[in-house]
Backbone bond lengths (Angstrom), bond angles and torsions (degrees), N, CA, C in turn:
res aa  C-N    CA-C-N  psi(-1)  N-CA   C-N-CA  omega(-1)  CA-C   N-CA-C  phi
1 M - - - 1.421 - - 1.530 111.28 -
2 N 1.349 117.23 128.99 1.445 116.74 -178.13 1.538 113.11 -79.22
3 N 1.287 115.37 173.28 1.505 117.89 -173.45 1.497 111.97 -63.23
4 V 1.326 118.42 -35.88 1.481 120.10 -179.54 1.536 109.23 -66.65
5 A 1.327 115.85 -44.72 1.449 118.74 179.32 1.469 109.56 -61.23
6 R 1.389 116.84 -46.35 1.452 118.10 -176.72 1.541 111.55 -60.65
7 Q 1.317 116.22 -40.03 1.450 120.63 176.15 1.515 111.94 -58.56
8 T 1.378 116.38 -39.69 1.423 119.06 -175.03 1.495 104.22 -70.37
9 D 1.298 121.86 -43.38 1.445 123.65 -179.55 1.508 111.19 -60.92
10 D 1.320 116.60 -43.33 1.531 122.28 177.28 1.503 106.10 -60.09
11 D 1.360 120.21 -45.49 1.394 122.11 -178.19 1.484 112.39 -54.67
12 Q 1.373 114.83 -50.82 1.482 120.86 -178.32 1.527 110.94 -61.15
13 T 1.319 116.08 -41.02 1.492 119.18 178.61 1.475 111.96 -64.69
14 T 1.340 116.36 -42.62 1.506 120.23 178.38 1.452 108.46 -62.92
15 L 1.330 118.50 -49.16 1.439 124.48 -179.87 1.536 114.47 -50.90
16 W 1.331 114.83 -54.46 1.474 119.78 -176.77 1.470 115.05 -79.99
17 N 1.363 118.47 -5.62 1.450 120.31 171.58 1.538 112.81 -104.65
18 G 1.305 113.30 2.58 1.473 120.47 -179.37 1.552 109.27 -111.61
19 L 1.379 110.98 -136.86 1.450 119.77 -169.94 1.564 110.04 -59.23
20 A 1.375 117.28 -43.97 1.447 121.37 -177.28 1.522 112.48 -62.45
21 G 1.323 113.24 -44.74 1.536 117.37 -179.02 1.534 110.81 -66.86
22 R 1.310 115.50 -37.93 1.507 119.12 -178.23 1.533 107.29 -68.77
23 A 1.347 120.08 -41.02 1.419 123.40 178.88 1.565 111.01 -62.87
24 W 1.302 115.39 -45.51 1.416 116.85 179.28 1.571 112.40 -62.15
25 A 1.277 114.87 -39.76 1.497 120.14 177.69 1.491 112.28 -64.45
26 E 1.256 117.57 -41.33 1.504 122.25 178.22 1.478 113.68 -73.10
27 E 1.372 116.88 -26.15 1.432 119.13 -178.25 1.560 109.66 -105.79
28 Q 1.333 115.89 22.57 1.437 124.74 -177.68 1.477 112.37 -48.13
29 E 1.366 118.96 -54.02 1.384 123.61 -176.64 1.576 113.54 -62.22
30 L 1.269 120.75 -39.86 1.373 125.95 176.91 1.531 111.63 -65.44
31 L 1.341 117.10 -45.38 1.401 120.24 179.83 1.456 113.96 -68.50
32 D 1.283 118.11 -38.21 1.490 122.67 178.64 1.624 108.50 -64.14
33 Q 1.273 113.79 -38.62 1.472 118.52 177.43 1.464 110.03 -62.42
34 M 1.313 117.20 -46.93 1.520 124.62 -176.79 1.583 107.45 -59.31
35 F 1.287 117.34 -47.66 1.444 121.06 -170.01 1.560 113.25 -100.94
36 K 1.334 114.58 18.53 1.497 118.87 179.67 1.535 110.91 -56.09
37 P 1.344 122.20 -41.15 1.491 120.65 -178.58 1.478 110.80 -60.14
38 L 1.287 118.08 -33.20 1.521 119.89 -177.52 1.516 110.73 -80.63
39 E 1.299 115.20 -33.10 1.492 120.95 171.07 1.501 110.41 -61.13
40 D 1.309 115.73 -44.69 1.481 119.65 -179.07 1.555 109.30 -62.58
41 L 1.323 116.07 -39.92 1.440 117.87 -177.35 1.496 111.93 -63.15
42 L 1.351 117.62 -37.76 1.465 119.49 178.91 1.472 114.83 -76.04
43 V 1.361 115.47 -30.60 1.494 118.14 174.77 1.541 107.47 -67.87
44 E 1.299 119.37 -39.82 1.447 116.53 179.00 1.451 113.75 -68.77
45 A 1.358 117.53 -27.32 1.541 118.47 173.98 1.463 110.85 -67.81
46 V 1.316 117.90 -34.41 1.491 119.22 178.03 1.530 108.20 -70.32
47 L 1.315 117.59 -45.15 1.427 122.84 -178.21 1.548 112.53 -60.55
48 A 1.373 113.12 -34.80 1.557 117.81 -177.42 1.515 109.09 -77.81
49 G 1.340 119.03 -18.91 1.447 118.74 -177.91 1.453 111.91 -97.86
50 S 1.338 116.80 -167.00 1.478 120.24 -176.07 1.550 107.14 -110.71
51 G 1.316 118.00 8.78 1.455 122.45 -175.67 1.574 110.60 -66.22
52 R 1.332 113.38 130.25 1.448 120.16 176.19 1.518 111.82 -129.09
53 Q 1.295 116.61 -3.65 1.511 123.88 174.80 1.515 101.59 -117.19
54 V 1.258 123.48 100.76 1.466 127.44 -168.38 1.543 111.74 -114.59
55 L 1.316 117.32 129.04 1.407 123.98 176.57 1.537 109.40 -113.48
56 D 1.319 119.06 124.22 1.500 125.54 176.97 1.544 106.63 -105.96
57 V 1.338 113.85 110.76 1.464 120.23 -175.77 1.534 111.80 -87.43
58 G 1.283 118.11 133.89 1.482 122.00 -174.44 1.544 109.55 59.13
59 C 1.298 113.66 50.85 1.519 120.65 -171.20 1.522 112.67 -66.33
60 G 1.314 117.80 -21.10 1.517 120.64 -178.59 1.517 109.77 60.36
61 T 1.319 115.64 -124.44 1.492 120.02 -175.26 1.478 110.51 -85.89
62 G 1.324 119.08 7.99 1.472 121.44 172.66 1.464 119.34 85.95
63 G 1.339 117.69 11.16 1.487 118.59 -179.02 1.427 116.09 -54.81
64 T 1.344 120.28 -47.22 1.447 122.33 -178.04 1.476 109.46 -73.82
65 T 1.355 118.17 -44.92 1.438 119.85 -179.92 1.529 111.81 -53.97
66 L 1.301 115.51 -44.62 1.455 120.40 -177.46 1.495 112.98 -69.42
67 A 1.339 113.32 -37.01 1.495 120.15 179.96 1.531 109.78 -63.17
68 V 1.343 117.37 -40.56 1.458 117.85 177.14 1.517 111.70 -68.57
69 A 1.324 116.73 -40.89 1.438 121.37 -179.44 1.530 112.15 -63.89
70 R 1.354 113.80 -40.16 1.498 116.38 177.12 1.479 112.93 -64.09
71 R 1.372 119.58 -37.68 1.455 121.03 -175.95 1.529 111.30 -76.90
72 L 1.341 116.96 -30.40 1.476 118.83 -173.86 1.576 111.14 -104.15
73 G 1.317 112.96 -19.65 1.575 115.43 176.29 1.513 110.25 58.68
74 A 1.331 110.13 -137.61 1.531 118.57 -172.06 1.552 108.12 -70.21
75 E 1.250 119.51 -9.76 1.527 118.92 178.52 1.590 113.26 -71.66
76 V 1.369 116.20 -17.04 1.400 117.13 -169.85 1.548 107.76 -133.51
77 H 1.358 114.80 150.07 1.438 119.29 172.93 1.544 108.02 -114.15
78 C 1.294 116.98 112.89 1.454 121.93 -176.32 1.509 111.62 -106.45
79 I 1.376 116.18 129.51 1.420 122.35 177.10 1.521 106.75 -124.90
80 G 1.344 115.45 131.77 1.439 123.13 171.89 1.477 109.24 -105.24
81 I 1.369 117.09 145.61 1.450 125.13 -176.61 1.561 106.50 -130.78
82 D 1.290 117.04 134.58 1.502 118.60 177.85 1.553 104.57 -164.24
83 V 1.357 114.94 159.47 1.472 120.41 178.09 1.508 110.54 -89.58
84 S 1.318 122.46 -11.68 1.432 125.90 -171.82 1.494 114.51 -91.23
85 E 1.375 115.62 110.66 1.415 120.85 178.36 1.538 110.68 -65.54
86 P 1.306 122.87 -42.80 1.472 121.35 179.60 1.538 111.66 -60.06
87 M 1.256 117.76 -40.60 1.470 121.80 179.86 1.558 111.13 -71.88
88 L 1.313 117.60 -39.32 1.370 120.37 -179.49 1.567 111.32 -69.37
89 T 1.333 116.28 -36.44 1.439 120.64 172.80 1.523 111.90 -56.17
90 A 1.342 115.40 -44.03 1.469 117.46 174.84 1.490 112.69 -64.63
91 A 1.303 118.98 -40.03 1.476 121.41 177.91 1.423 113.72 -61.51
92 R 1.343 119.11 -47.30 1.445 121.69 178.63 1.587 112.96 -65.19
93 A 1.301 115.82 -35.08 1.442 119.21 176.62 1.550 109.98 -66.46
94 R 1.342 118.75 -39.17 1.444 122.84 176.51 1.590 109.91 -61.09
95 A 1.349 111.62 -51.97 1.458 115.73 -179.91 1.522 113.43 -54.86
96 E 1.342 115.23 -44.44 1.442 118.92 -178.94 1.526 110.69 -67.55
97 R 1.317 117.26 -39.50 1.455 121.52 -177.19 1.541 110.59 -64.05
98 E 1.360 113.95 -39.82 1.434 120.41 -177.58 1.547 116.12 -86.05
99 S 1.383 110.67 -12.41 1.498 117.69 -171.48 1.493 110.81 60.44
100 T 1.313 117.55 39.41 1.446 126.64 -179.22 1.510 109.85 -90.82
101 P 1.312 118.81 125.50 1.517 119.87 -175.23 1.537 109.87 -79.53
102 A 1.304 114.00 88.24 1.501 121.27 173.38 1.514 107.24 -143.91
103 S 1.348 115.08 153.50 1.449 120.61 179.03 1.501 108.62 -129.23
104 F 1.365 114.73 161.58 1.486 118.32 -175.66 1.491 110.06 -136.87
105 I 1.346 114.46 144.14 1.416 124.64 -179.89 1.508 109.88 -118.59
106 R 1.353 119.49 128.09 1.443 122.82 173.79 1.565 106.82 -90.45
107 A 1.293 117.96 100.68 1.478 120.86 -178.41 1.558 109.31 -167.66
108 N 1.288 117.44 165.16 1.442 121.15 176.35 1.498 108.35 -92.95
109 A 1.297 118.61 118.49 1.507 122.32 -174.38 1.558 110.39 -65.19
110 Q 1.315 118.59 -14.50 1.426 123.24 178.27 1.524 110.82 -63.71
111 N 1.318 116.35 -37.72 1.471 117.23 -175.78 1.564 113.81 -134.72
112 H 1.351 116.63 11.45 1.429 119.54 179.06 1.540 108.64 -63.90
113 A 1.361 117.18 141.85 1.429 119.27 179.83 1.545 108.95 -88.83
114 F 1.358 113.77 79.48 1.414 120.78 171.80 1.498 112.74 -64.58
115 E 1.314 117.24 150.11 1.471 116.29 168.89 1.472 109.49 -64.21
116 P 1.355 116.99 130.55 1.469 119.67 -178.29 1.565 111.51 -59.77
117 A 1.345 114.01 144.70 1.494 121.44 174.12 1.549 109.89 53.15
118 S 1.261 120.96 47.04 1.434 125.65 -176.29 1.525 117.17 -106.30
119 F 1.355 118.20 -12.79 1.426 119.29 -177.11 1.548 110.72 -128.60
120 D 1.299 114.50 139.53 1.495 120.16 177.91 1.489 112.76 -105.74
121 M 1.309 115.79 4.02 1.515 121.09 175.70 1.582 107.81 -155.07
122 I 1.326 113.41 126.99 1.510 116.83 177.63 1.542 103.57 -127.09
123 I 1.336 112.14 129.15 1.504 119.07 -174.72 1.487 110.69 -130.82
124 S 1.257 119.76 160.22 1.503 123.02 174.63 1.499 108.89 -158.81
125 R 1.323 116.01 138.44 1.456 122.05 166.87 1.518 109.50 -114.13
126 F 1.339 113.21 97.84 1.473 120.29 176.23 1.576 110.19 65.04
127 G 1.307 116.56 32.75 1.458 117.03 -176.55 1.494 117.59 -118.47
128 V 1.445 116.15 4.44 1.438 115.63 -171.22 1.541 108.60 -117.18
129 M 1.301 119.40 15.08 1.471 122.30 -177.26 1.600 112.80 -97.84
130 F 1.235 114.96 11.55 1.562 119.58 -171.11 1.460 113.89 -115.86
131 F 1.304 121.00 5.73 1.448 121.87 178.39 1.486 110.81 -76.02
132 D 1.327 116.73 152.14 1.457 119.21 178.98 1.573 109.60 -87.92
133 D 1.271 116.43 -21.72 1.527 120.82 174.98 1.552 104.94 -133.62
134 F 1.346 113.90 101.17 1.452 117.99 -175.32 1.543 112.13 -67.14
135 V 1.287 116.58 -42.11 1.449 119.33 -177.67 1.523 111.54 -62.52
136 Q 1.341 116.64 -42.58 1.461 122.01 178.33 1.522 109.33 -63.52
137 A 1.387 115.79 -39.51 1.454 118.13 -178.57 1.541 112.11 -65.86
138 F 1.368 116.80 -44.56 1.443 118.05 -175.88 1.558 110.94 -77.91
139 A 1.349 116.50 -23.14 1.418 120.60 173.27 1.543 109.90 -68.19
140 N 1.304 115.80 -37.51 1.435 123.20 177.26 1.492 111.20 -65.49
141 L 1.355 117.32 -40.36 1.431 122.97 178.02 1.530 109.00 -70.39
142 R 1.296 116.22 -33.51 1.523 119.02 177.67 1.576 108.28 -64.95
143 R 1.272 117.58 -38.52 1.448 119.81 179.16 1.505 113.11 -66.73
144 A 1.347 113.62 -30.40 1.475 119.73 179.10 1.499 112.07 -80.57
145 A 1.362 115.94 -13.63 1.507 118.92 -178.62 1.546 111.13 -90.70
146 K 1.265 115.47 148.01 1.483 126.14 173.76 1.517 105.34 -70.90
147 D 1.288 117.72 157.84 1.457 119.23 170.29 1.457 110.79 -59.53
148 D 1.309 118.64 139.61 1.545 128.13 -177.63 1.565 110.10 65.99
149 A 1.352 118.02 12.52 1.464 118.74 171.65 1.565 109.58 -62.76
150 E 1.291 112.44 152.95 1.593 116.00 -179.61 1.491 108.76 -103.94
151 L 1.340 114.13 146.29 1.458 122.07 171.84 1.522 107.34 -116.57
152 R 1.297 114.18 127.23 1.534 117.36 175.66 1.476 109.05 -138.94
153 F 1.376 112.66 125.42 1.417 115.39 175.86 1.509 113.54 -148.39
154 V 1.341 117.55 161.88 1.400 124.41 176.61 1.466 110.13 -116.53
155 A 1.371 115.07 134.75 1.517 119.78 -179.52 1.518 105.45 -138.26
156 W 1.372 113.37 156.20 1.469 118.37 175.29 1.499 114.47 -67.96
157 R 1.313 116.50 148.62 1.388 121.91 170.06 1.513 106.53 -84.73
158 S 1.380 122.58 -147.17 1.384 123.02 -173.22 1.494 116.23 -78.93
159 P 1.297 121.58 164.12 1.467 124.41 175.09 1.525 110.51 -62.24
160 S 1.322 116.23 -39.02 1.456 118.83 -177.81 1.524 110.90 -64.45
161 E 1.343 119.99 -26.43 1.368 124.94 -178.13 1.569 111.07 -88.13
162 N 1.385 114.84 -7.53 1.470 118.70 -177.44 1.518 108.45 -133.31
163 P 1.359 112.45 65.86 1.469 117.72 -177.60 1.540 112.98 -60.56
164 F 1.294 117.61 -27.43 1.493 119.39 -176.83 1.561 106.31 -64.12
165 M 1.275 115.72 -37.06 1.471 118.93 -173.98 1.547 116.97 -75.94
166 T 1.398 114.04 -9.65 1.434 118.16 177.91 1.571 111.06 -119.35
167 T 1.353 116.36 -2.10 1.484 116.80 -176.34 1.482 112.66 -57.49
168 A 1.334 120.51 -44.45 1.468 123.12 -179.18 1.516 114.09 -54.02
169 E 1.304 113.83 -53.55 1.522 119.59 -178.90 1.497 111.53 -67.18
170 R 1.317 120.71 -33.62 1.470 121.83 178.74 1.555 108.51 -68.91
171 A 1.333 116.90 -46.79 1.440 121.10 -175.34 1.567 110.26 -66.28
172 A 1.361 112.35 -36.44 1.528 114.59 -174.15 1.493 109.49 -86.78
173 A 1.318 124.61 -12.43 1.453 123.22 -174.34 1.515 117.28 -53.93
174 P 1.394 118.60 -39.28 1.438 117.80 178.17 1.518 113.94 -66.11
175 L 1.294 116.00 -23.67 1.526 119.23 -178.68 1.545 111.65 -99.52
176 L 1.361 115.14 -19.35 1.496 119.60 -179.02 1.513 108.92 -130.99
177 P 1.364 122.97 74.66 1.373 126.42 -175.28 1.552 114.36 -60.07
178 N 1.340 118.56 -13.81 1.438 122.28 -176.76 1.550 112.93 -95.59
179 I 1.371 118.28 11.51 1.414 117.23 175.08 1.478 112.12 -59.35
180 P 1.367 120.26 132.41 1.413 122.51 -177.35 1.561 111.97 -57.49
181 A 1.305 113.87 127.83 1.469 117.77 -178.23 1.572 108.41 -82.06
182 R 1.334 113.40 144.75 1.490 119.99 174.16 1.462 110.62 -79.84
183 Q 1.345 116.20 131.30 1.459 121.94 178.07 1.509 111.47 -101.18
184 P 1.339 119.97 119.27 1.457 122.10 -175.59 1.540 108.98 -57.30
185 D 1.281 119.96 136.60 1.415 131.61 177.27 1.538 111.11 69.59
186 A 1.275 119.71 -0.72 1.467 120.20 176.97 1.509 107.72 -75.57
187 P 1.404 118.34 158.39 1.429 118.99 172.29 1.488 111.71 -51.69
188 G 1.286 116.05 135.24 1.441 121.47 -179.01 1.479 117.41 150.84
189 Q 1.279 124.03 -175.40 1.385 128.55 -172.18 1.520 114.62 -49.22
190 F 1.329 116.95 -43.94 1.482 120.79 -169.89 1.559 109.86 -108.84
191 A 1.369 118.25 21.29 1.447 119.50 -177.07 1.572 112.35 -60.39
192 F 1.344 114.91 -26.43 1.425 118.57 -173.70 1.587 112.21 -106.32
193 A 1.351 113.71 29.02 1.398 118.99 178.38 1.539 116.69 -59.69
194 D 1.356 112.33 -33.42 1.503 119.28 -176.68 1.500 109.03 -89.61
195 Q 1.304 116.29 113.56 1.447 121.43 -179.23 1.502 112.53 -56.71
196 H 1.306 117.30 -40.49 1.447 121.75 -177.89 1.521 112.50 -67.77
197 R 1.248 114.52 -35.42 1.505 119.24 174.90 1.512 110.73 -62.20
198 V 1.292 116.97 -46.95 1.474 122.48 178.66 1.549 109.37 -57.33
199 H 1.292 117.59 -47.82 1.483 122.06 -178.53 1.546 107.71 -61.76
200 R 1.277 117.73 -45.75 1.489 120.08 -178.92 1.535 110.10 -61.83
201 I 1.345 116.85 -43.51 1.491 120.24 -178.42 1.563 108.11 -59.95
202 L 1.320 118.61 -48.15 1.402 122.46 -177.68 1.529 113.08 -65.58
203 E 1.303 118.11 -37.61 1.439 124.00 -179.29 1.554 106.02 -67.71
204 E 1.279 118.49 -48.91 1.478 121.57 -175.20 1.503 109.12 -67.75
205 S 1.243 122.01 -24.14 1.395 121.68 -178.12 1.552 114.22 -95.68
206 G 1.343 115.98 8.06 1.459 120.05 167.59 1.526 114.95 98.65
207 W 1.353 118.94 17.12 1.418 119.28 177.99 1.505 109.74 -97.03
208 A 1.333 117.25 153.26 1.480 124.46 -178.52 1.529 108.25 -124.06
209 G 1.368 112.32 172.14 1.513 116.48 175.96 1.506 112.81 57.15
210 I 1.324 115.70 39.21 1.526 121.70 -173.53 1.567 107.49 -73.20
211 D 1.293 113.31 130.62 1.437 120.32 -178.75 1.562 110.12 -138.18
212 I 1.343 113.00 113.96 1.492 117.54 -175.59 1.497 111.92 -122.71
213 R 1.291 118.48 116.01 1.437 121.72 -176.15 1.469 113.06 -127.83
214 P 1.351 119.45 145.39 1.445 120.37 173.02 1.501 113.40 -65.00
215 L 1.294 114.97 142.70 1.429 121.31 176.50 1.507 109.49 -134.78
216 D 1.306 119.45 128.27 1.488 124.64 178.58 1.450 107.73 -117.82
217 V 1.275 121.61 118.45 1.440 127.01 -176.89 1.520 110.79 -127.47
218 T 1.332 114.01 132.37 1.489 118.08 175.75 1.506 112.09 -79.46
219 C 1.230 120.64 121.91 1.482 127.35 -179.53 1.526 109.28 -111.27
220 T 1.277 116.47 151.02 1.534 119.27 -176.67 1.511 106.02 -136.79
221 L 1.373 110.79 159.26 1.484 120.61 166.16 1.507 105.28 -153.70
222 P 1.366 112.11 156.94 1.566 116.14 179.66 1.570 109.47 -66.59
223 E 1.307 113.08 141.77 1.502 117.27 176.96 1.543 111.10 -58.03
224 K 1.380 114.50 -34.95 1.454 115.97 -177.78 1.451 114.47 -63.95
225 D 1.368 118.28 -17.61 1.429 121.98 -178.92 1.506 113.47 -100.43
226 L 1.379 119.08 1.87 1.401 121.80 -171.71 1.545 112.47 -67.02
227 V 1.304 118.83 -41.24 1.445 120.33 -177.56 1.518 110.69 -67.33
228 R 1.372 114.21 -37.73 1.504 117.29 175.75 1.514 109.69 -64.31
229 Y 1.273 117.29 -38.32 1.517 119.02 -179.24 1.525 110.22 -65.53
230 L 1.350 116.87 -47.10 1.438 117.46 -171.31 1.551 116.31 -80.52
231 T 1.325 113.53 -14.55 1.449 120.59 174.46 1.541 113.75 -93.58
232 R 1.293 120.85 -12.75 1.433 122.28 -174.22 1.494 114.08 -109.88
233 L 1.327 116.37 -26.72 1.527 121.86 -167.55 1.509 110.90 -115.01
234 G 1.310 116.77 158.20 1.471 119.36 178.67 1.517 115.69 75.06
235 P 1.321 120.08 -177.50 1.449 124.18 -179.44 1.552 112.61 -52.89
236 L 1.389 116.77 -40.81 1.458 117.69 179.25 1.487 111.65 -61.99
237 G 1.321 117.34 -45.25 1.479 122.93 -179.48 1.499 114.91 -56.94
238 R 1.349 116.00 -28.86 1.410 120.76 179.48 1.591 115.32 -69.57
239 I 1.284 112.35 -29.18 1.519 112.25 -172.09 1.512 112.99 -124.83
240 L 1.365 119.59 -3.07 1.460 120.04 -175.77 1.495 112.08 -66.50
241 H 1.328 117.00 -27.73 1.501 120.91 179.89 1.567 110.70 -69.08
242 E 1.358 115.70 -13.95 1.450 120.48 -179.01 1.527 112.74 -81.32
243 A 1.398 112.80 -19.64 1.466 117.41 -175.99 1.495 112.60 -76.72
244 D 1.366 115.97 154.09 1.505 119.16 174.31 1.539 109.15 -71.25
245 D 1.322 113.96 167.25 1.508 117.47 -170.47 1.515 111.38 -62.93
246 Q 1.317 118.43 -37.37 1.425 121.43 -179.03 1.540 113.82 -63.92
247 T 1.321 111.70 -47.22 1.472 120.66 175.76 1.544 111.91 -60.97
248 R 1.288 113.52 -48.22 1.508 119.66 177.23 1.482 112.14 -54.92
249 T 1.292 117.19 -45.40 1.531 121.19 178.76 1.548 108.58 -60.32
250 Q 1.324 114.52 -48.58 1.432 119.57 -177.92 1.568 112.81 -60.53
251 V 1.316 113.18 -41.66 1.449 116.89 -179.47 1.552 111.88 -66.81
252 I 1.302 117.32 -39.14 1.496 123.38 -177.46 1.499 105.98 -64.88
253 E 1.321 119.11 -44.32 1.458 124.09 -176.30 1.554 107.50 -64.58
254 T 1.305 116.31 -47.27 1.467 123.35 -177.50 1.553 110.29 -63.98
255 V 1.243 114.22 -48.67 1.500 118.33 -177.16 1.597 110.19 -67.42
256 R 1.294 114.63 -44.51 1.478 113.66 -179.75 1.507 111.44 -61.72
257 A 1.296 120.04 -36.14 1.485 119.74 174.80 1.478 112.42 -63.85
258 A 1.293 118.39 -33.74 1.448 121.81 178.76 1.528 113.26 -64.51
259 F 1.322 115.13 -23.37 1.478 119.40 -176.06 1.554 109.52 -91.67
260 E 1.340 118.42 0.04 1.460 120.24 -177.13 1.523 115.74 -55.92
261 P 1.344 119.04 -33.16 1.469 117.93 177.49 1.518 113.70 -63.00
262 Y 1.293 116.98 -20.40 1.526 120.96 -179.67 1.503 111.68 -89.29
263 V 1.324 120.89 -12.58 1.384 124.52 -171.40 1.593 111.33 -88.21
264 H 1.326 114.25 120.74 1.467 117.42 -178.82 1.554 105.39 -124.75
265 G 1.315 116.46 89.46 1.509 119.61 -173.88 1.462 111.32 64.47
266 A 1.343 113.86 -124.97 1.477 122.44 -179.25 1.517 115.99 -81.40
267 E 1.385 113.45 1.95 1.467 116.54 -172.92 1.542 108.08 -128.77
268 V 1.295 112.18 143.68 1.509 122.95 171.11 1.465 108.58 -105.23
269 R 1.372 116.88 127.10 1.531 121.21 -176.43 1.521 107.45 -126.05
270 F 1.255 114.15 141.62 1.524 120.74 175.35 1.464 107.79 -153.06
271 T 1.332 115.01 161.72 1.496 125.26 177.91 1.467 110.89 -97.44
272 A 1.318 118.15 120.93 1.434 121.79 170.80 1.477 110.55 -88.59
273 A 1.318 116.09 109.16 1.474 120.13 -178.74 1.506 110.48 -91.83
274 C 1.331 115.71 109.71 1.488 121.01 -166.98 1.511 111.01 -126.32
275 W 1.309 116.87 171.28 1.480 122.26 165.01 1.558 101.93 -111.05
276 R 1.340 110.09 135.23 1.472 121.43 169.77 1.528 105.66 -96.01
277 V 1.261 117.98 117.00 1.526 117.89 -171.52 1.520 107.36 -117.82
278 G 1.269 118.77 138.00 1.404 126.05 171.69 1.542 112.71 -136.30
279 A 1.307 114.32 148.07 1.462 123.21 178.78 1.526 109.72 -157.38
280 R 1.291 112.75 172.12 1.421 118.20 -176.96 1.554 109.63 -139.44
281 A 1.327 114.66 142.83 1.489 117.83 176.73 1.505 108.09 -77.79
282 P 1.345 119.49 119.11 1.476 121.43 -176.95 1.513 111.86 -65.65
283 S 1.264 116.76 147.03 1.477 121.49 179.45 1.481 117.51 -80.68
284 S 1.400 111.46 -6.65 1.492 117.53 -178.95 1.503 108.46 -155.29
285 P 1.370 116.25 152.00 1.487 120.78 175.05 1.481 113.64 -56.48
286 K 1.334 117.85 -33.25 1.466 124.81 -176.64 1.468 108.69 -66.18
287 E 1.363 117.31 -42.80 1.466 124.14 178.49 1.521 110.82 -61.92
288 A 1.345 113.62 -44.97 1.456 119.52 -178.88 1.528 110.82 -63.06
289 A 1.357 117.91 -39.35 1.482 122.15 -177.57 1.541 108.98 -70.35
290 S 1.338 120.16 -28.16 1.412 123.52 -177.39 1.540 113.37 -91.74
291 N 1.306 115.46 2.81 1.447 120.12 179.84 1.491 110.68 -60.21
292 P 1.382 116.37 125.95 1.595 116.85 -175.08 1.527 107.76 -70.64
């Protein structure tokens, strides 16, 4: 790994073990409620397949991992992997509290030494866009997959198709010029915006039967939680605490007003514009080479 890549990886680890990871852990219930339709989609994918050794990549606070384990119980062995200790602490606490049979690994799935050919289903809800070397990461996951194992994940499409996700930073920018800028194609929320790039990554890392389709899902959260959401998460959440009280108050008022188009009474609604991605671990090198 070169120095630039290593720095990117270090940045992601620092981010998700710091303020961002703690915020996600503390807002676990709100975020799981928002993204429940996508969790349900991945759970149904596992139920429809024959996978009984399931890996959840970038599992965060474990919502999807635990949902699969609850539905399949003793029939399935679910493992979640993530770099964030705050989020994994929350995930483990949930599993213990519910007595749900799931386990969690703190590691980077890009280079973690998985037991070869140990999973027959690999899933992820917004957890695969943060690697510094995507081909290396998906090749590592391919090695961890059994022949004919399935890969199913959901990733964001472009920022322009997801205005809700960038409203806070756009509205706050005139007041907070130091908001971290999003870098196209860099590790992060919208790294998989380009469908052709995603296909190329999967193909180069050894996956076959690649299927990438647009998915538009309506997500909701209570209006009473909107200010907490917009001030704690995303680029704005990372720096708002640095502002003085007057600026902070002004930012919150300005940003909250910008979200008004999404408010419908007691509910906030938005469309999550995603890719629904599927692939399969080929059973032979010849099959992988002939993958269209």
